[in-house]
N, C-alpha and C positions, 0 to 999 in steps of 0.2 A: 636595254631598259635597266633602270636602277630600282631597287626595292629597299624599303626600310619599315620597321615597326614604329608606330607613333603612339605615345602615351597621351591620353587626354582624360578629362574628368566630367562626370555628371554629379554635381554636389560632392558627396564624400566617396562616391563610387569611382574606382580607378578602371579605366577602359584602355583597350589596346587595338588600334587600327593597323592595317597593312596598306602601305602606300606604294604605288608603282608609277614611275614617271621617267621621262627622258630629260637628260641634262641639257637644257636649252636656255637661251637668254629670255625668250618670250614666254610669259605665263600661258598655260594651257587651260582649256575647260576641264572641269573635274566631274567625275561620275562617282557618287557614293554607291557602294554595293552592300545591300543588307542581306545577311545570311539567312539560311533556313533554320528550322527549330533546333538543329544540333549545334549551333554556334558558329563563330568565325573560324571555320576550319579550312582545309585545303580547297574545297569546292568554291567557297567565296573568294579566297585569295587568287585562285586561277581565273575567276571571273574578272577580278580587278586587273589581272595581267592581260586578259583579252581586251578590256577597255583601253589599256595603255597601248596595245598593239594597233588600235584604231587611230592613235594619235592624240589621245587625251591623257589626263591623269586619272588613275583608278585608285579608289580608297575603299577597302573592305572594312566596314565599320563593325563595332562591337556593341551588341545590345545587352549582353549578360554580365560583363565584368571580366577583367583581365584574368586569363587562365581558366575560365569556366567554359567547358565544352561538353557536349553530349557525345553519343556514339551512333554510328550507322546501325539501324535496325532496333535501337532501344526506344520503342514507342513510349513506354511509361516514363522513362527518364527524360527524354526530349520534351514530352508533353509537360512534365513538371517544370522544366526550364522556361518554356514558352508561356505557361499559364498566367503568371503574375502580370505579364504585359498584355496578353490577349484579353484578359478580363478587366484591365484597367487602362483604357485607351489614353487617359491623361498622362499616366506614367510612361506609356509607350511613346507618346508624342514628345514628352520631355527628353527621353533618352535619345531618340533619333535626332532631335533638334540640337542636342549636345554635340553630336557628330558633325552636323552642319556648321555649327559655330566653330568647332576645332578646325575644320577643313578651310574655312575662310581665312584663317591666320597662317596657313602653311605656305612656304616658298614654292615656286613653280606653278602656283594655282591662280587662275583668273577668277577672282571671287565674284565677278558679275555673271559668270557662265557656269552654273552648277546644275546637275541633274542627279537623279537617284533611280536605281533599279534594285529589285529585290526578288528573291526566290521563296515561294511557299509562304512561311511566316514573314519573311522579308518583304514579300509582295504586300502583305497587310501593312507592314511598317512604312513603306514608301507611300502607300495610299494615305495613311494617317499623316505623314509629313505634308502631303498636298492639302489634306483636310484641315491641317493646323494653320493654313495660310502662309506657309513658308515661302520665301522668295527664291524659288528654284524655277528653272526653265521648263522642266518636264520630269515626270516620273513614269517608270515602267514596272508593272506588276507581271512577274513570270510565274505562272501557275500559282498565283497568290490567292489569299482569302479576301473576298470582296465585301463581305458583310460589314456594315457600319454598326456602331454602338450608340448608346444614349447620348454621348458627348456631343455638344454643339459644334458644328463646322464653322470655321472662318471662311472668308472669301477665298476660293481656290483660284490661284493665278497660273498654276502649272498646267501645261498640256499633259494629257494622260493617255498612256498606251497599256492595254491589258492583253496578255497572251495566255490563252486559256484552252485546256483540253475539254472537249464536249462531254467526255465520259468521266470527268473528275468527280468522284463521289463526295468530295469535301466542299465542292462548290456547285450545287445543283442548279438547274436552269432558272428556278424562281429567284435565286440569289443573284444570278447574272442579270436578269430583267430588272430587279430592284436597284442594282448598281447603275445600270444604264439610265434608269429613270432619275436616280439621284444626281448623276452627272449632268443630265440634260436640264433638269430643273435648276441646277446651280450655274448653268451657262458655260460649262467647261468645254474646251476643245478636246474631245475624247475619241479614242478608237478602241474597238474590241475585235481581236483576231481569234477566231475559234477554230481549233483543229479537230476534225472528225476522227473517231476511233482512237482518241488520245486520252490518257488518264492523268492523274496528278504526278508532279515531279518529272515530267517528260524530258527535261533537259539534263537530268542527272544520270550519268552512265551506270551508277551502282544501284539505281532504283529498279527493283525486280520483285515486287510483292503485289501481284494482281489481286489477291484477297483483300489486302489493305487499301488497294487502289493507287499504288505508286509504281509506275512502269516507265522506263526510259523508252523514248521513240525517236530514232535518229532523224527521220525526215521532218518531224515536227520541230525538233531542236534546231535543225538547219534553217528551216523557214523562220523560226523565232529570231535567230541571230541576224538573219538578213533584215528583218523588220526592225530590230534594235539598232542596227547600223544606220538604216534609213532615217529612223526617228531622231537619233542623236545628230546626224548631219543636218537635219531640218532645224532643230531647235538651237543648234550652236552656229 
């Protein structure tokens, strides 16, 4: 696998993605990877590498700006980074669509076959990408925030997969039900996989804060990645 950092723009904001690909003649489907609230750090980059190992192009996008990162365990600092986008879904949609536009122009990419997956805050981001009406084949929310905001949805064309821990304190059952109703009313091809005895951030091996509600769970992570592989194979 080959890797490179890719500079791109959202207006005046400089952003930096991480691309993972195989040197081949034929363009490959690409999966955008949206990071958690700490920024495009190692976890998101490793996820892009996992995608490339499946035979696709992985692109870990940047929601915050080049060189802007949080830290593991820094709840206040990471929340401050996420807040401007979580509280302004129009801005969030603009920022993640900038990544989509940038990826369409890259070599080795089949611009007609694009998907997006995201972790925690990144799950919110890819769901907003779908809600924006973006022309992508599918989106995957991995322990993501499901709640919508006041902003109007466009026609959702993407298939949607949500991977959720039943005991996630940040996404209570009423939020799950509201999301399911939203997707059903919009006529979306959606799936919701719920893992019992599982909290937020269950795919992240460094998550170990049961008081806050973030705990890694190996079996749930394994099941989630099996579902991700199946979903990508279906849409591509």
